[in-house]
C-alpha positions in Angstrom: 25.9 -5.5 0.7 22.6 -5.5 2.4 21.6 -2.6 4.6 20.7 -3.6 8.3 18.5 -1.0 9.9 15.9 -0.7 12.6 12.3 -1.4 11.7 9.5 1.0 12.4 7.2 -1.7 13.8 7.5 -5.2 15.4 5.1 -8.0 14.7 4.8 -11.0 17.0 2.6 -12.5 14.4 5.3 -12.3 11.8 7.7 -14.0 14.2 5.2 -16.8 14.8 4.6 -17.1 11.1 8.4 -17.4 10.4 8.7 -20.0 13.2 5.9 -22.0 11.6 7.6 -21.7 8.2 10.9 -22.9 9.7 9.1 -26.0 11.0 7.4 -26.6 7.7 10.7 -26.3 5.9 12.3 -28.8 8.3 9.4 -31.2 7.7 9.9 -30.9 4.0 13.6 -31.5 4.4 12.8 -34.7 6.2 10.6 -36.0 3.3 11.5 -39.5 2.0 14.0 -39.4 -0.8 11.7 -41.4 -3.1 9.2 -38.5 -3.0 11.3 -35.4 -3.0 14.5 -34.6 -4.8 17.8 -34.2 -3.0 18.2 -30.6 -4.1 14.7 -29.7 -2.9 15.3 -31.4 0.5 18.6 -29.5 0.8 16.9 -26.2 -0.1 14.2 -26.9 2.5 16.8 -27.4 5.1 18.3 -24.1 4.0 14.9 -22.4 4.1 14.5 -23.6 7.7 17.7 -21.8 8.7 16.7 -18.7 6.7 13.3 -18.5 8.4 15.1 -18.7 11.7 17.4 -15.9 10.7 14.5 -13.7 9.6 12.6 -14.3 12.8 15.7 -13.3 14.8 15.9 -10.1 12.8 12.2 -9.3 13.3 12.5 -10.1 17.1 15.5 -7.8 17.3 13.5 -5.1 15.5 15.8 -5.1 12.5 15.4 -5.5 8.8 17.6 -6.1 5.8 17.3 -4.6 2.3 19.4 -4.8 -0.8 21.8 -7.3 -2.3 23.4 -9.8 0.0 20.5 -10.0 2.4 20.7 -13.8 2.7 24.5 -13.4 3.6 23.8 -10.8 6.2 20.8 -12.6 7.6 22.9 -15.8 8.1 25.7 -13.8 9.6 23.2 -12.1 12.0 21.8 -15.5 13.0 25.3 -16.9 13.7 26.1 -13.9 15.8 22.8 -13.7 17.6 22.7 -17.4 18.5 26.4 -17.4 19.3 27.0 -20.3 17.0 30.5 -21.6 16.8 32.6 -24.1 14.9 31.0 -26.3 12.2 27.5 -25.1 12.9 28.5 -21.5 12.3 30.7 -22.4 9.3 27.8 -24.4 7.8 25.7 -21.3 7.4 28.0 -20.0 4.6 28.4 -23.5 3.1 24.6 -23.9 3.0 24.1 -20.5 1.4 26.7 -21.0 -1.3 25.4 -24.5 -2.1 21.8 -23.2 -2.2 22.7 -20.4 -4.6 24.6 -22.9 -6.8 21.6 -25.2 -7.0 19.1 -22.4 -7.5 20.9 -19.9 -9.8 23.5 -22.1 -11.6 21.3 -25.2 -11.8 24.2 -27.3 -10.6 23.4 -30.7 -9.3 26.0 -30.6 -6.5 23.9 -32.3 -3.9 24.2 -35.9 -2.8 22.5 -37.8 0.0 25.3 -37.1 2.5 25.0 -33.3 1.9 21.2 -33.6 2.5 21.8 -35.4 5.8 24.3 -32.8 6.9 21.9 -30.0 5.9 19.1 -31.6 7.8 21.3 -32.0 10.9 22.3 -28.3 10.6 18.6 -27.2 10.2 17.7 -29.3 13.3 20.4 -27.6 15.3 19.4 -24.2 14.1 15.7 -24.9 15.1 16.9 -26.0 18.6 19.1 -23.0 19.1 16.4 -20.6 17.8 13.9 -22.1 20.2 16.2 -21.6 23.1 16.8 -18.0 22.1 13.0 -17.4 21.7 12.3 -18.9 25.2 14.7 -16.3 26.7 14.0 -13.3 24.4 10.6 -13.7 22.8 8.6 -16.3 24.6 5.2 -15.1 23.2 6.4 -16.4 19.8 6.2 -19.9 21.1 2.6 -19.7 22.3 
């Protein structure tokens, strides 16, 4: 599994960049179906959540290294944002589906899955923004 450890430095610029990346990925996930494939839109929704997870780690002055870093990053995000129920469970579902698409080249995505992924990403953005307002407001400026 991945190793979670304190970082030596903290970068507010990195947090801002990850926040921007999360919004860019969310915009990509919202792209019209006639222009972007379902799997790419799904992966963009996942990337939105992963960027949020990474900015939470950076803001908490932590880093991950090693295998399983996406699993650990998502678990950290769920814990840090205090996500519950379907939103929390969806992090693992998103991760497994993303890995199946990316590494097994499985076309397991349909439009309903993309819509669910997009709704999840929008919720993660909103929860992360609320966390940033309380814990790292400079990242939003």
